[in-house]
C-alpha positions in Angstrom: -22.9 -21.8 -23.9 -19.8 -21.7 -21.9 -19.7 -24.6 -19.3 -17.2 -22.4 -17.4 -17.9 -21.4 -13.3 -19.0 -18.0 -12.9 -18.9 -15.6 -9.9 -20.6 -12.5 -10.0 -21.3 -13.1 -13.6 -17.9 -13.6 -14.5 -16.5 -16.6 -15.8 -13.7 -18.2 -13.8 -10.4 -19.9 -14.9 -7.5 -20.7 -13.1 -3.5 -19.3 -13.4 -0.4 -20.6 -11.8 1.4 -17.9 -9.8 4.7 -18.9 -8.5 6.7 -16.1 -6.3 9.6 -16.3 -3.9 9.3 -20.2 -3.9 5.5 -20.4 -3.3 3.0 -21.7 -5.9 -0.6 -20.9 -5.7 -3.2 -21.4 -8.2 -5.1 -18.0 -8.7 -8.9 -17.9 -9.7 -9.0 -15.1 -12.3 -11.7 -13.5 -14.9 -11.6 -15.6 -18.1 -11.0 -13.3 -21.0 -11.0 -10.1 -19.0 -10.6 -7.5 -22.0 -14.0 -8.8 -23.0 -15.3 -7.3 -19.6 -14.3 -3.9 -20.3 -16.2 -1.4 -21.9 -13.1 0.7 -23.0 -15.5 3.4 -25.0 -17.5 3.7 -21.7 -14.5 4.2 -19.6 -13.2 6.9 -21.8 -16.5 9.0 -22.3 -18.6 7.9 -18.5 -17.2 9.3 -15.5 -19.6 7.1 -13.7 -18.4 4.0 -15.2 -16.2 2.1 -12.9 -14.5 -1.2 -14.7 -13.9 -4.2 -12.5 -10.5 -2.9 -11.4 -10.6 -5.7 -8.7 -10.2 -8.1 -11.4 -6.8 -7.1 -12.4 -3.5 -8.4 -11.0 -1.6 -5.3 -10.5 2.2 -5.2 -10.9 2.8 -3.6 -7.7 1.0 -6.5 -5.8 3.2 -9.4 -7.4 6.5 -7.7 -7.6 7.0 -6.3 -4.1 6.6 -9.9 -2.5 9.9 -11.3 -3.1 12.0 -8.8 -1.5 9.2 -8.1 1.4 9.8 -12.0 2.1 13.5 -12.0 2.2 13.1 -9.0 4.7 10.6 -10.5 7.1 9.8 -14.1 8.2 6.1 -13.8 8.1 5.5 -17.1 9.7 2.9 -16.7 12.4 2.5 -13.1 11.9 -0.8 -11.4 11.6 -1.2 -9.2 8.2 -4.0 -7.5 6.9 -4.0 -7.2 3.3 -6.3 -3.6 2.6 -8.2 -3.9 -1.1 -7.0 -7.3 -1.7 -8.7 -7.7 -5.3 -8.2 -11.4 -6.5 -5.9 -12.2 -3.4 -2.3 -12.6 -5.0 -0.9 -11.3 -1.9 -3.0 -12.9 0.7 -2.4 -16.1 -1.1 1.3 -16.0 -1.3 1.6 -14.8 2.6 -0.4 -17.2 3.7 1.4 -20.1 1.8 4.3 -18.5 3.3 2.7 -19.1 7.1 1.3 -15.9 7.6 -2.1 -15.5 9.1 -3.8 -13.1 6.7 -7.2 -11.1 6.8 -8.2 -10.2 3.4 -10.1 -7.0 2.9 -12.5 -5.5 0.0 -15.1 -3.9 -0.7 -16.0 -5.8 -3.9 -18.3 -8.8 -3.3 -16.9 -10.3 -6.6 -13.0 -9.9 -5.5 -13.9 -11.7 -2.5 -15.9 -14.6 -4.4 -12.9 -15.2 -6.8 -10.4 -15.2 -3.7 -12.8 -17.5 -1.9 -12.3 -19.9 -4.7 -8.8 -19.6 -4.8 -8.7 -20.4 -1.0 -10.7 -23.6 -1.4 -8.7 -24.6 -4.6 -5.2 -24.2 -2.8 -6.6 -25.7 0.4 -5.4 -22.6 2.4 -7.0 -20.4 5.5 -7.4 -17.0 5.0 -10.0 -14.6 6.5 -12.1 -12.2 4.3 -14.0 -9.3 5.0 -16.2 -7.5 2.7 -15.8 -3.8 3.9 -14.3 -0.7 3.8 -11.2 -0.2 6.1 -12.9 2.2 8.3 -15.4 -0.4 9.2 -12.9 -3.1 10.5 -13.1 -3.0 14.2 -10.5 -0.6 15.5 -9.4 -3.0 18.0 -8.0 -5.2 15.6 -4.0 -4.9 15.1 -1.8 -6.3 12.4 1.9 -7.0 12.7 2.1 -5.7 9.0 -0.5 -3.6 7.2 -0.1 -4.0 3.5 -1.9 -1.3 1.1 -0.7 -2.6 -2.4 -1.9 -0.3 -5.4 -4.5 1.0 -3.2 -4.0 5.1 -3.8 -6.4 6.0 -6.2 -8.7 8.5 -4.6 -7.0 11.8 -3.4 -9.7 13.1 -1.4 -9.4 10.1 0.8 -5.8 10.4 1.8 -6.1 11.7 5.1 -8.9 9.5 6.2 -6.7 6.5 4.4 -3.6 7.3 6.4 -5.2 7.5 9.7 -7.3 4.1 9.2 -4.0 2.3 8.1 -1.9 3.4 10.8 -4.8 2.6 13.5 -4.5 -1.4 12.4 -0.5 -1.4 12.8 0.1 -3.1 16.3 2.8 -1.9 18.6 6.2 -2.3 16.6 4.2 -3.5 13.4 4.9 -2.0 10.1 2.7 -0.3 7.4 3.9 -1.4 3.6 2.6 0.9 0.7 3.3 -0.4 -2.7 2.7 2.9 -5.1 2.9 2.7 -8.9 2.0 6.3 -9.1 -1.3 5.5 -11.2 -2.0 9.3 -9.9 -0.3 12.0 -8.2 0.2 10.6 -4.2 2.4 13.3 -3.0 -0.5 14.3 -0.8 -0.7 10.8 0.7 3.0 10.7 2.0 2.2 14.3 3.9 -0.8 12.6 5.6 1.5 9.7 6.7 3.8 12.4 8.1 0.8 14.2 9.8 -0.1 10.8 11.8 3.5 10.2 12.6 4.7 7.5 10.0 8.5 7.4 9.7 9.6 5.5 6.8 12.0 2.8 7.7 12.7 1.1 4.1 12.0 2.0 0.7 12.9 0.5 -2.8 12.0 1.1 -6.3 10.9 -1.5 -9.0 10.9 -0.4 -12.9 8.3 -2.6 -14.9 7.0 -2.3 -18.4 3.2 -2.5 -18.8 2.2 -2.4 -22.4 5.0 -0.6 -23.6 5.0 2.1 -20.5 7.8 2.1 -18.1 5.9 2.2 -14.7 7.9 3.2 -11.6 6.8 1.1 -8.5 7.7 2.7 -5.0 7.9 0.3 -2.2 7.5 1.9 1.5 7.9 0.6 5.0 6.4 2.7 7.6 6.5 2.7 11.6 4.6 5.0 13.8 6.4 7.2 16.1 
């Protein structure tokens, strides 16, 4: 029997992540591939694999340029759908006050282990964005690789901007895993104005993936 620590039934290992001069140790699912039922993924529409356990390309790759543009020291930042928490950990290491939100309990378990390992302070919240107090506002709200449910786009646009403070920004990192055109229509509907855009190309298992990074203010 393996002697590895486990969280939510998943074995834990640590990997070093270096981004923009900041180094953290990230708790990850050891041998993640063994926990993905690919046959069921293809044939069972009700099966939801542990997507929270993946370190998505967009969540890693937007950070260097983001940290070049913004001095986040002391900033209040909301990381929506944080997963394992790469964004939260790096931004906290850069001096931000980060709230990490996810509805997957194991994700926050892994993030909590990373927080402890790196001796950082991150607020973690297990809930949907809509359940976060409407009174809470942040200088930056980050939605990295979050656009997966088309039917939820109207509410998501509302809820994201509801948490942006006056003068703050919403950053959306979109790898176009699905057609996200309607999400940006919803952003326009709620008064979102794009003030920055960038594009990152990355290969994932021989597939070229286009990652768009957009920052919005609310007029």
